N, C-alpha and C positions, 0 to 999 in steps of 0.2 A: 406450404406457407413459408415465405422468405423471412429470415431473421431481420428484425428492425432494430437499429441501434441509433439512439439519439445522443450525439456528443455535444453537450451543452457548450455554447460559445465556440463551436468549431474546434474543440480540443480533441486531440487524437490519443487513443489508447496505445500503449507500447506493446508491440507484438510479442516481445520477450517476457512480458509480465503475465505468465500463466502459472497454474498450479504445478505443472511438471517442472518448471524452472525455479520453484521456490525451495530454499533449503529449510526443511521442516524443523529440525532440531527437536525441541520438547513441545512443539505446537501441533501435534497430530490431531488432538481433539478439536482445536480451533479450525483447522483445515477441513475436518470432516463436517463440522456444522456449517461452514461457509459453502462447501460443495453441495450440501443437502438443501440449500436455499432454493435451488431450481426445481426441487421436487415438491409435490403437493403436501408431503408430510413435514417439510422443513419449517424452520422458524420464520415468522413473518417480519420480525425485526431483530437485528443483532447490532451490537456496538463492540468493536474491538479496539483496544487501546494498548499503547506501549511506547517505549523510548524511541528517539529518533533512530532511523535505520534498522528497525526491527522488521521492516517489510510491509508496513500497513498499506501503503499505496499499491504495492505489488499485488497483495492479496485482493484488494478491492477491484483492481483492474482484471485480475484473474476471474473473479466472480462475473464481471461483465463479459469476458470472452466465453466463459462456460454457458452463461445464460443465452448469449447470441447463438451459440452452437445448438442450443435446445429450442431455437426458433422463438425465443422470448424477446420482447422489446425491453431495452435497457438504457438507462441514462446515467452518465458518470459526471459528478459535479465536484471538482477540486476547489474547495472554498478558499484556499490560499491564493488562488488566481481570480477570485470572484468578488472580493470584498469592496472593490471600487464600483461595482454594479449595484443597482437597487435589488432588494430581495424579491421584487416582482418576478425575477427570472425563475423563481420556484413555482410559479403558477403553471398548472397543467401537468406537472411531473407525475402526479398520481395516476395519470392515464397509462403510464408505462408499467410493465410487469415487474421490473426490478429497478430500484433507484439506489444508487451508490453515492454517498456523500462523504467526501474525504476531508479530514482535518477539521472536525466540528469545533475544536477549541478556538478557531479563528473568529467565531461570532462573539466571543467575550468582549464586552464593551460596546456592542452594537445592538441596541434595543430593537431596531428595525429588523435585523437579521434573526435575532432570537425569536421574535414574534413570527417571522416568516417560516422558520423551521418548526415552531410549535404548530402552526396551522397546517404545514405540509404533513407532519406526522398524523394529525387528525384526519386529513383528507385521505392519506394512504391507507390508514386503518379502515376507513369507511369503504374505500374502493376495493380492499382485499389484495392490494399489491404487496410487494416485499421491499423492505427498506434496510440498507446496511450502512452503518456509520463507522468511521475511524476517528480516533482522538488520541492526543498525547497523554490524557489523563482520564480516569473514570469519571462519569457524570457528577458524582458527589464532590469531586475535587475541582471541577471547572469553575471559573469565575463568571458565573451567570447571574444576571440580575433578575431574570424571569424564572422563578422557581417552578412554574408549571412546565417549562421546557425541560428542566432537570428531571422532573418526574416522568415526562414523556420519554426521555432518553433511556430511562430505566425500565421501560415497558417490556423489553425483550432481554435476552441474555446479554450480560456485559462480560466480555472475555479479555483476559490479559495475554498479550504476546510476550513470550520469554525470549531474552537475548540468546544468541548462539554461543555455545562453548567454543574453546579454541580449536578443537578438531573440526567442528562444523564451519568455523570461519576459514580454516585452511581449505576445506573442500569447496566452500563458496568461491574463494579466490581461484582455485584450480578450474572450477566450472566456468567462471567468467573468462579466464585465460583461454580455455578450450573454445568458448564461443567466439573469441576474437582471433582464433586461428594459430595460437602458439602454446607451447608446453611450459608448465610451471612445476618444476620438480618439488617433491616434498620438502627437501632441505631448504630450498629458496623460500617456499611459502612460510615455513616455520621462522626463518630468519626475518622476513618482513613483519610477521606478526609480533615477534619478540623485540624488535628494535624500532618500530614506528608506532604511530597511533593504533590502538586496538579497536577503535570505533570502526565498524564495518564500512560505513560510507567513506571514511578517510582511507581505509585499506584499499577499497576499490579505486579511489582516486590515485593512490600510490601505484597501483597496478597499471592504470592507464598511462601514467607518466613513464613507467618502466617499459611498457609496450612501445611507446613512441620513441624512447631512447634506443631500444633494441632495434627497431626498424631503421632509425637514422644511422646507427653505427654498424648495422649488420652483425650484431652480436647476439648470442644466446643469453638467456637470463641465468646467470650464475651469481653466487654470493659476492665474489670479487667485483663483478660488473655492477651489481646493485650498489655496492659501496662507492664506486666511482660516480654513479649518477647522483648520489645524495651527499657527496663529499663537500 
């Protein structure tokens, strides 16, 4: 049987967003539960939440990749890109084996979408499929007008993603540098972390700018060169 993957609205999964490429830090239990979703003994519904750039979308797409490799049908729905569409696009998703809904906080203020998600959860539960959510906040702190949706989002485990410590952030920078084909010495990684934004997303953006400057000037990444780029 061939794996069937439904990419809602023709959105593509990022090939690099796999469990192997995720910097685990203190989130080993969360990863284990997400990986177990594809097994018969796994949870039928999970919500993971955390700050920006804790890797929620990465993990959700990693579930999609893993499910597809297990010949399960999977749908990925990034709500941040879907709110201009009617909630009718949720119809029929319960037919998939695994449904991954990213950024559920986006439905705050939209009664139509809140009702749509409420009905989807009910249909998925009846169909016996698996449903994974991500959110910036736990359900009880979301600005939802539909209290029944809040209760449905709490049906399964609600898991918090912890931010990476400094060592993990340095390793994440070095891993990204390696994937882009260049070396990032420990001293340079530490300098970037200690002198620029400590937000992981901003750090990765800084690394991309440095990579472009390094290629343009044909220079290795050293602390003096980093200083000239951001002078």
